Structures are given as structure tokens and as C-alpha cells.
Short mmCIF file of the C-alpha atoms (twelve columns), coordinates in Angstrom:
data_MODEL
# 
_entry.id   MODEL 
# 
loop_
_atom_site.group_PDB 
_atom_site.id 
_atom_site.type_symbol 
_atom_site.label_atom_id 
_atom_site.label_alt_id 
_atom_site.label_comp_id 
_atom_site.label_asym_id 
_atom_site.label_seq_id 
_atom_site.Cartn_x 
_atom_site.Cartn_y 
_atom_site.Cartn_z 
_atom_site.pdbx_PDB_model_num 
ATOM 1   C CA . MET A 1   -0.047  -0.072  0.127   1 
ATOM 2   C CA . SER A 2   1.332   3.284   -1.122  1 
ATOM 3   C CA . GLN A 3   2.459   5.991   1.572   1 
ATOM 4   C CA . GLN A 4   0.252   8.847   0.813   1 
ATOM 5   C CA . PRO A 5   1.655   12.548  1.940   1 
ATOM 6   C CA . ASP A 6   0.781   14.295  4.780   1 
ATOM 7   C CA . PRO A 7   -0.633  17.381  3.772   1 
ATOM 8   C CA . PHE A 8   -0.107  19.003  7.503   1 
ATOM 9   C CA . HIS A 9   4.032   18.324  6.849   1 
ATOM 10  C CA . PRO A 10  5.659   19.627  4.073   1 
ATOM 11  C CA . ALA A 11  8.182   17.033  1.889   1 
ATOM 12  C CA . GLN A 12  11.084  16.644  3.490   1 
ATOM 13  C CA . GLN A 13  14.502  16.387  0.718   1 
ATOM 14  C CA . PRO A 14  16.864  13.919  1.646   1 
ATOM 15  C CA . PRO A 15  20.015  15.644  2.978   1 
ATOM 16  C CA . ALA A 16  22.838  15.732  0.185   1 
ATOM 17  C CA . PRO A 17  25.569  13.179  0.699   1 
ATOM 18  C CA . GLY A 18  28.329  13.994  3.357   1 
ATOM 19  C CA . ASP A 19  25.987  16.794  4.461   1 
ATOM 20  C CA . THR A 20  24.881  16.198  8.319   1 
ATOM 21  C CA . PRO A 21  21.995  18.626  9.577   1 
ATOM 22  C CA . SER A 22  22.545  20.253  12.530  1 
ATOM 23  C CA . PRO A 23  20.505  19.928  15.400  1 
ATOM 24  C CA . PHE A 24  20.269  23.568  16.102  1 
ATOM 25  C CA . GLU A 25  19.117  24.675  12.862  1 
ATOM 26  C CA . SER A 26  15.257  24.762  13.156  1 
ATOM 27  C CA . PRO A 27  13.031  23.980  10.131  1 
ATOM 28  C CA . GLN A 28  12.171  26.132  7.165   1 
ATOM 29  C CA . PRO A 29  8.280   28.077  8.402   1 
ATOM 30  C CA . TYR A 30  5.964   26.744  7.031   1 
ATOM 31  C CA . ALA A 31  4.289   28.291  3.853   1 
ATOM 32  C CA . GLY A 32  1.830   31.004  4.983   1 
ATOM 33  C CA . GLN A 33  2.948   31.197  8.233   1 
ATOM 34  C CA . PRO A 34  3.031   34.327  9.643   1 
ATOM 35  C CA . TYR A 35  6.153   34.833  12.465  1 
ATOM 36  C CA . ALA A 36  7.530   31.444  12.185  1 
ATOM 37  C CA . GLY A 37  11.475  31.610  12.885  1 
ATOM 38  C CA . GLN A 38  11.311  35.670  14.095  1 
ATOM 39  C CA . SER A 39  9.962   37.129  17.336  1 
ATOM 40  C CA . PRO A 40  6.736   36.433  17.692  1 
ATOM 41  C CA . PHE A 41  6.433   40.401  19.503  1 
ATOM 42  C CA . ALA A 42  8.054   41.818  16.336  1 
ATOM 43  C CA . ALA A 43  5.514   44.055  14.162  1 
ATOM 44  C CA . PRO A 44  4.947   43.094  10.850  1 
ATOM 45  C CA . ALA A 45  6.906   44.817  7.934   1 
ATOM 46  C CA . GLN A 46  4.838   48.258  6.838   1 
ATOM 47  C CA . PRO A 47  4.513   48.000  2.664   1 
ATOM 48  C CA . SER A 48  6.032   51.119  1.399   1 
ATOM 49  C CA . PRO A 49  3.648   53.805  0.560   1 
ATOM 50  C CA . PHE A 50  5.372   53.190  -3.093  1 
ATOM 51  C CA . ASP A 51  4.155   49.971  -3.747  1 
ATOM 52  C CA . GLN A 52  0.511   51.269  -3.410  1 
ATOM 53  C CA . PRO A 53  -1.299  51.310  -7.101  1 
ATOM 54  C CA . THR A 54  -1.240  54.435  -8.169  1 
ATOM 55  C CA . ALA A 55  -3.330  55.952  -11.480 1 
ATOM 56  C CA . ALA A 56  -1.547  55.013  -15.095 1 
ATOM 57  C CA . GLY A 57  1.002   57.610  -15.638 1 
ATOM 58  C CA . ALA A 58  0.862   59.388  -12.260 1 
ATOM 59  C CA . PRO A 59  4.280   59.435  -10.084 1 
ATOM 60  C CA . PRO A 60  4.258   57.602  -6.724  1 
ATOM 61  C CA . VAL A 61  2.957   59.793  -3.724  1 
ATOM 62  C CA . ALA A 62  6.179   60.447  -1.494  1 
ATOM 63  C CA . PRO A 63  5.399   60.249  2.147   1 
ATOM 64  C CA . ALA A 64  5.136   63.544  4.414   1 
ATOM 65  C CA . PRO A 65  8.674   63.343  6.226   1 
ATOM 66  C CA . ALA A 66  8.398   63.163  10.047  1 
ATOM 67  C CA . ALA A 67  8.696   65.843  12.081  1 
ATOM 68  C CA . PRO A 68  10.563  66.039  14.812  1 
ATOM 69  C CA . PHE A 69  10.286  65.981  18.689  1 
ATOM 70  C CA . GLY A 70  7.434   64.266  18.360  1 
ATOM 71  C CA . TYR A 71  4.850   67.232  16.372  1 
ATOM 72  C CA . PRO A 72  2.477   65.881  13.851  1 
ATOM 73  C CA . ALA A 73  4.009   66.072  10.100  1 
ATOM 74  C CA . ALA A 74  2.877   69.369  7.918   1 
ATOM 75  C CA . PRO A 75  -0.835  67.744  6.700   1 
ATOM 76  C CA . PRO A 76  -1.037  68.492  2.404   1 
ATOM 77  C CA . PRO A 77  -2.028  71.367  1.055   1 
ATOM 78  C CA . PRO A 78  -5.561  71.630  -0.002  1 
ATOM 79  C CA . PRO A 79  -5.633  71.656  -4.199  1 
ATOM 80  C CA . GLY A 80  -6.061  75.168  -5.523  1 
ATOM 81  C CA . GLY A 81  -5.028  78.292  -3.994  1 
ATOM 82  C CA . ASP A 82  -1.522  79.704  -3.782  1 
ATOM 83  C CA . TYR A 83  0.070   78.472  -0.251  1 
ATOM 84  C CA . PRO A 84  2.931   79.371  1.203   1 
ATOM 85  C CA . ALA A 85  4.873   76.324  2.138   1 
ATOM 86  C CA . TYR A 86  4.952   74.587  5.564   1 
ATOM 87  C CA . GLY A 87  6.877   76.398  8.005   1 
ATOM 88  C CA . GLN A 88  7.055   79.843  5.926   1 
ATOM 89  C CA . PRO A 89  5.523   83.340  6.747   1 
ATOM 90  C CA . PRO A 90  2.487   83.846  4.331   1 
ATOM 91  C CA . THR A 91  3.635   86.171  1.611   1 
ATOM 92  C CA . ALA A 92  0.594   88.468  2.090   1 
ATOM 93  C CA . PRO A 93  -0.668  89.499  6.061   1 
ATOM 94  C CA . TYR A 94  -3.865  88.318  6.989   1 
ATOM 95  C CA . PRO A 95  -6.920  90.909  6.515   1 
ATOM 96  C CA . SER A 96  -7.409  92.300  9.920   1 
ATOM 97  C CA . TYR A 97  -10.616 90.909  12.028  1 
ATOM 98  C CA . GLN A 98  -12.579 93.732  13.194  1 
ATOM 99  C CA . PRO A 99  -15.855 91.420  15.577  1 
ATOM 100 C CA . TYR A 100 -17.537 95.428  16.370  1 
ATOM 101 C CA . ALA A 101 -17.250 97.272  13.138  1 
ATOM 102 C CA . SER A 102 -21.095 96.747  12.655  1 
ATOM 103 C CA . ALA A 103 -21.467 96.915  16.550  1 
ATOM 104 C CA . PRO A 104 -23.402 100.197 16.998  1 
ATOM 105 C CA . ARG A 105 -21.007 102.617 18.941  1 
ATOM 106 C CA . PRO A 106 -22.444 104.626 21.987  1 
ATOM 107 C CA . ASP A 107 -22.471 108.195 21.667  1 
ATOM 108 C CA . LEU A 108 -21.578 111.040 24.073  1 
ATOM 109 C CA . ALA A 109 -24.456 112.237 26.560  1 
ATOM 110 C CA . SER A 110 -25.068 115.651 26.166  1 
ATOM 111 C CA . TRP A 111 -24.815 118.406 28.692  1 
ATOM 112 C CA . GLY A 112 -28.946 118.144 29.619  1 
ATOM 113 C CA . GLU A 113 -28.663 114.568 30.030  1 
ATOM 114 C CA . ARG A 114 -25.917 114.502 32.319  1 
ATOM 115 C CA . VAL A 115 -27.562 117.728 34.657  1 
ATOM 116 C CA . VAL A 116 -30.837 115.160 34.390  1 
ATOM 117 C CA . ALA A 117 -28.969 112.176 35.781  1 
ATOM 118 C CA . HIS A 118 -27.502 114.453 38.404  1 
ATOM 119 C CA . LEU A 119 -30.790 116.037 39.409  1 
ATOM 120 C CA . LEU A 120 -32.114 112.385 40.066  1 
ATOM 121 C CA . ASP A 121 -28.861 111.656 42.028  1 
ATOM 122 C CA . GLN A 122 -30.283 114.642 44.673  1 
ATOM 123 C CA . LEU A 123 -33.288 112.379 45.096  1 
ATOM 124 C CA . LEU A 124 -31.557 110.019 47.156  1 
ATOM 125 C CA . MET A 125 -29.697 113.045 48.714  1 
ATOM 126 C CA . LEU A 126 -33.319 114.111 49.901  1 
ATOM 127 C CA . PRO A 127 -33.250 113.141 53.237  1 
ATOM 128 C CA . GLY A 128 -29.815 114.449 53.949  1 
ATOM 129 C CA . TRP A 129 -31.690 118.008 52.555  1 
ATOM 130 C CA . ILE A 130 -34.922 117.763 54.941  1 
ATOM 131 C CA . LEU A 131 -32.009 117.511 58.284  1 
ATOM 132 C CA . TYR A 132 -30.330 120.164 56.908  1 
ATOM 133 C CA . ALA A 133 -33.414 122.740 56.232  1 
ATOM 134 C CA . VAL A 134 -34.788 121.484 59.221  1 
ATOM 135 C CA . GLY A 135 -31.828 121.746 61.743  1 
ATOM 136 C CA . PHE A 136 -30.688 125.277 59.979  1 
ATOM 137 C CA . VAL A 137 -34.639 126.985 60.700  1 
ATOM 138 C CA . VAL A 138 -33.990 125.328 64.753  1 
ATOM 139 C CA . ILE A 139 -30.616 127.247 65.139  1 
ATOM 140 C CA . ILE A 140 -31.869 130.238 63.986  1 
ATOM 141 C CA . ALA A 141 -35.137 129.683 66.073  1 
ATOM 142 C CA . SER A 142 -33.431 129.000 69.705  1 
ATOM 143 C CA . SER A 143 -30.980 131.794 68.947  1 
ATOM 144 C CA . GLY A 144 -32.926 134.064 70.490  1 
ATOM 145 C CA . THR A 145 -32.758 137.999 69.601  1 
ATOM 146 C CA . LYS A 146 -30.764 141.212 70.537  1 
ATOM 147 C CA . ASN A 147 -31.813 143.805 72.373  1 
ATOM 148 C CA . SER A 148 -31.085 147.327 72.029  1 
ATOM 149 C CA . ARG A 149 -28.378 146.832 74.260  1 
ATOM 150 C CA . GLY A 150 -26.692 144.481 72.302  1 
ATOM 151 C CA . VAL A 151 -27.362 141.115 74.850  1 
ATOM 152 C CA . THR A 152 -28.982 138.107 73.390  1 
ATOM 153 C CA . VAL A 153 -32.036 137.216 75.311  1 
ATOM 154 C CA . GLY A 154 -34.774 134.258 74.416  1 
ATOM 155 C CA . ALA A 155 -31.670 131.781 73.124  1 
ATOM 156 C CA . ASN A 156 -32.301 128.197 73.765  1 
ATOM 157 C CA . GLU A 157 -29.163 126.155 74.008  1 
ATOM 158 C CA . GLY A 158 -31.105 122.851 74.018  1 
ATOM 159 C CA . GLY A 159 -32.916 123.929 70.797  1 
ATOM 160 C CA . ILE A 160 -29.852 124.779 69.178  1 
ATOM 161 C CA . ALA A 161 -28.071 121.637 70.447  1 
ATOM 162 C CA . VAL A 162 -30.675 119.659 68.265  1 
ATOM 163 C CA . GLY A 163 -30.100 121.815 65.330  1 
ATOM 164 C CA . LEU A 164 -26.732 121.150 65.224  1 
ATOM 165 C CA . LEU A 165 -27.243 117.616 65.761  1 
ATOM 166 C CA . MET A 166 -29.207 117.691 62.503  1 
ATOM 167 C CA . LEU A 167 -27.065 118.924 60.811  1 
ATOM 168 C CA . ALA A 168 -24.286 116.430 61.790  1 
ATOM 169 C CA . LEU A 169 -26.933 114.145 60.798  1 
ATOM 170 C CA . SER A 170 -27.652 115.291 57.630  1 
ATOM 171 C CA . GLY A 171 -23.770 115.862 56.646  1 
ATOM 172 C CA . LEU A 172 -23.713 111.775 57.705  1 
ATOM 173 C CA . VAL A 173 -26.555 111.176 55.060  1 
ATOM 174 C CA . PHE A 174 -24.633 113.199 52.062  1 
ATOM 175 C CA . LEU A 175 -21.400 111.783 52.927  1 
ATOM 176 C CA . GLY A 176 -22.849 108.117 53.158  1 
ATOM 177 C CA . VAL A 177 -25.151 108.481 49.819  1 
ATOM 178 C CA . GLY A 178 -22.566 110.230 48.228  1 
ATOM 179 C CA . ILE A 179 -19.758 107.459 48.728  1 
ATOM 180 C CA . TRP A 180 -21.973 104.905 48.038  1 
ATOM 181 C CA . ASN A 181 -23.242 106.082 44.653  1 
ATOM 182 C CA . THR A 182 -20.622 108.027 43.398  1 
ATOM 183 C CA . ILE A 183 -17.686 105.939 43.878  1 
ATOM 184 C CA . ILE A 184 -19.112 102.520 45.252  1 
ATOM 185 C CA . ARG A 185 -21.758 101.942 42.841  1 
ATOM 186 C CA . GLN A 186 -20.265 104.023 40.179  1 
ATOM 187 C CA . GLY A 187 -17.017 102.147 40.216  1 
ATOM 188 C CA . ARG A 188 -18.310 99.049  39.478  1 
ATOM 189 C CA . THR A 189 -21.154 99.232  37.269  1 
ATOM 190 C CA . GLY A 190 -20.098 102.664 35.537  1 
ATOM 191 C CA . GLN A 191 -23.365 103.784 36.861  1 
ATOM 192 C CA . SER A 192 -25.172 106.000 39.761  1 
ATOM 193 C CA . TRP A 193 -28.284 105.910 40.293  1 
ATOM 194 C CA . GLY A 194 -29.765 108.689 38.333  1 
ATOM 195 C CA . LYS A 195 -27.442 107.822 35.373  1 
ATOM 196 C CA . SER A 196 -28.570 104.173 35.664  1 
ATOM 197 C CA . LYS A 197 -32.051 106.172 34.783  1 
ATOM 198 C CA . ARG A 198 -30.545 107.780 31.546  1 
ATOM 199 C CA . GLY A 199 -28.776 105.094 30.437  1 
ATOM 200 C CA . LEU A 200 -25.461 107.004 31.164  1 
ATOM 201 C CA . TYR A 201 -21.804 105.539 31.955  1 
ATOM 202 C CA . VAL A 202 -18.290 106.771 32.785  1 
ATOM 203 C CA . VAL A 203 -15.548 105.062 30.871  1 
ATOM 204 C CA . GLY A 204 -12.327 105.781 29.893  1 
ATOM 205 C CA . GLN A 205 -11.631 108.025 27.276  1 
ATOM 206 C CA . GLU A 206 -8.615  105.759 25.959  1 
ATOM 207 C CA . THR A 207 -9.737  102.688 26.590  1 
ATOM 208 C CA . GLY A 208 -13.757 102.673 26.579  1 
ATOM 209 C CA . ALA A 209 -13.836 100.490 29.896  1 
ATOM 210 C CA . LEU A 210 -14.580 101.390 33.618  1 
ATOM 211 C CA . ILE A 211 -12.687 103.445 35.305  1 
ATOM 212 C CA . GLY A 212 -13.180 101.632 39.017  1 
ATOM 213 C CA . MET A 213 -13.707 102.643 42.167  1 
ATOM 214 C CA . GLY A 214 -10.426 104.412 43.252  1 
ATOM 215 C CA . ASN A 215 -10.475 106.645 39.785  1 
ATOM 216 C CA . ASN A 216 -14.269 107.373 40.470  1 
ATOM 217 C CA . PHE A 217 -12.927 109.159 43.959  1 
ATOM 218 C CA . LEU A 218 -9.989  111.051 41.796  1 
ATOM 219 C CA . ARG A 219 -13.008 112.304 39.674  1 
ATOM 220 C CA . GLN A 220 -15.208 113.398 42.584  1 
ATOM 221 C CA . LEU A 221 -12.299 114.971 44.248  1 
ATOM 222 C CA . ALA A 222 -11.493 116.767 40.478  1 
ATOM 223 C CA . HIS A 223 -15.154 118.173 40.602  1 
ATOM 224 C CA . ILE A 224 -13.636 120.622 43.401  1 
ATOM 225 C CA . VAL A 225 -12.141 122.380 40.158  1 
ATOM 226 C CA . ASP A 226 -15.497 122.355 37.732  1 
ATOM 227 C CA . GLY A 227 -17.024 123.773 41.381  1 
ATOM 228 C CA . ALA A 228 -14.288 126.515 42.229  1 
ATOM 229 C CA . ILE A 229 -14.914 128.742 39.028  1 
ATOM 230 C CA . TYR A 230 -18.072 126.960 37.861  1 
ATOM 231 C CA . ILE A 231 -17.182 126.934 34.470  1 
ATOM 232 C CA . GLY A 232 -15.946 123.593 34.696  1 
ATOM 233 C CA . TYR A 233 -19.852 122.114 34.743  1 
ATOM 234 C CA . LEU A 234 -20.707 124.186 31.879  1 
ATOM 235 C CA . TRP A 235 -17.670 122.860 29.512  1 
ATOM 236 C CA . PRO A 236 -19.276 120.031 27.720  1 
ATOM 237 C CA . LEU A 237 -21.502 122.194 26.076  1 
ATOM 238 C CA . TRP A 238 -18.818 123.793 23.916  1 
ATOM 239 C CA . ASP A 239 -16.453 120.500 24.459  1 
ATOM 240 C CA . PRO A 240 -15.917 118.084 21.565  1 
ATOM 241 C CA . HIS A 241 -15.635 115.147 23.711  1 
ATOM 242 C CA . LYS A 242 -18.403 116.842 25.898  1 
ATOM 243 C CA . GLN A 243 -16.086 116.964 29.245  1 
ATOM 244 C CA . THR A 244 -16.263 118.444 32.347  1 
ATOM 245 C CA . LEU A 245 -12.558 119.917 33.370  1 
ATOM 246 C CA . ALA A 246 -13.023 116.897 35.729  1 
ATOM 247 C CA . ASP A 247 -13.193 114.261 33.167  1 
ATOM 248 C CA . LYS A 248 -9.937  116.094 31.416  1 
ATOM 249 C CA . ILE A 249 -8.450  115.660 34.099  1 
ATOM 250 C CA . VAL A 250 -8.949  112.108 34.903  1 
ATOM 251 C CA . LYS A 251 -9.551  111.183 31.206  1 
ATOM 252 C CA . THR A 252 -13.088 109.999 31.455  1 
ATOM 253 C CA . VAL A 253 -15.900 110.589 29.218  1 
ATOM 254 C CA . VAL A 254 -19.922 110.086 29.821  1 
ATOM 255 C CA . ILE A 255 -21.690 107.925 27.270  1 
ATOM 256 C CA . LYS A 256 -24.740 107.068 26.266  1 
ATOM 257 C CA . ALA A 257 -25.572 103.237 25.647  1 
ATOM 258 C CA . PRO A 258 -27.529 102.385 22.995  1 
ATOM 259 C CA . ARG A 259 -30.904 101.321 23.125  1 
# 
């Protein structure tokens, strides 16, 4: 009976005369068996990009060179257009991007609008003004009168003390409301209470941003210059930036937000 060849074992060629097979030689790998005779942890060889099929007559596409230090390689430029080489600066500057070009710009507040906002702020001072007026009247009424000899008669020391106390309380109201309204509130939001009713903001002339509580305090001190000759409060009537002298010192403007 003839012996059938084993399909799972390739035919072994008999050694040539005089050739003694070494016991350390491993048999040849089977056809189609991967990783035979090599480390199982070795990655299979990658096919060359030049071996990929290309269109008839088209040259093979070379792979992009690997970038150093682990940075990604340069992506291929999109087809068409004039693009600079990878890593090279563009030949023409990029167009400037102006996201606020179409946004409405706020207008400078007029002198009349600022006066109305100031009068509204005085409503917060109304309790102080009432205390001041009543205290002043009480002091006058309690001071008595002078007779023909120039001696004061009918003076009421208790009434005078009450009048002085009311004047002191009115000063505290003016100070407290003024600090909260024109320094703290206006420093944080750009608006005093009266300006918020008219949609007005105090901002920096050069930055257009809120100036903060510190600069608002300096602005209130600079209003002394406006009040010294009083013409400073009228300056916005003819000034191109509608600024008082205090605004020019601190470099601020009052704007009206668009509605």
C-alpha cells in the first residue's frame, strides 16, 4: 500500500551526501505561516507607499517626512490656491478681523442728559437736605434775639443743640450716600443711580472700560475744580468730547448706551 503524503507536513528533502544536519537548525517556516522563525513581538513590516497602486502614468506619492520631537507632520495643502510652504510665513498679511465693526457705537452724553442724571442723584440726598433745612431753621429759632443793648435774649441752648445734631446727621447722609452712589456703585457698574435711569456710563476716554472705584474717587475730587469756577460744569456745552474739567483731568467721558 502506497503511503499518502501528509498535507500538514511538507516533504522533507533528503540531505545531500556528506551534509549532516545540525541539531540546532530550526526547520523552514511553513508557507503562509506568519512570524515563524522570528520574535512574536516584532511588528509586521509596513508596505511601502511607493508600492501602492497609482493611476496610469501618475508618479508615486512620497510620504510626508516625520516631524522632529513628536510634533505632527505637516498636512498636505488643499488642492488649488496659492499656499506658502509648510513652516514659511505667508507672503501677504492676513486681513484684520474687526468683530465690532458692525456694532452700534455709543454716543457721548449731552450736557442736558448729565444735568438730569445729576438731579436724579439728588433725590437720594433728599433726607439729608430735609435734615439740613430743618436743623438750620431750628438753630435760627433757638438763637434768640438781641435787645437794644446788644444782649441776646430768649436763646434756647437745647434747641440749638438739636439743630446742630440735625446738621451733623445731614452731613453723614450726604457723605454715606455720596460714597455709595458715586464711588462704589459708579465704580463697579459705571453708573450712579441717576445715570442708570438715563442709560449713562462713565468710562475711560482711551480704553472705553470702567474706571473702577479708585479713579471714581479721584474724579469726585477733581470736581472741586469744576465747582471752584463753576465754568467747569458748563464745559460740555462747547467741548467736542462733552467733558467737564474733571473729566479731562481723569481722562473720562460719559457715554449713552445705545437702545
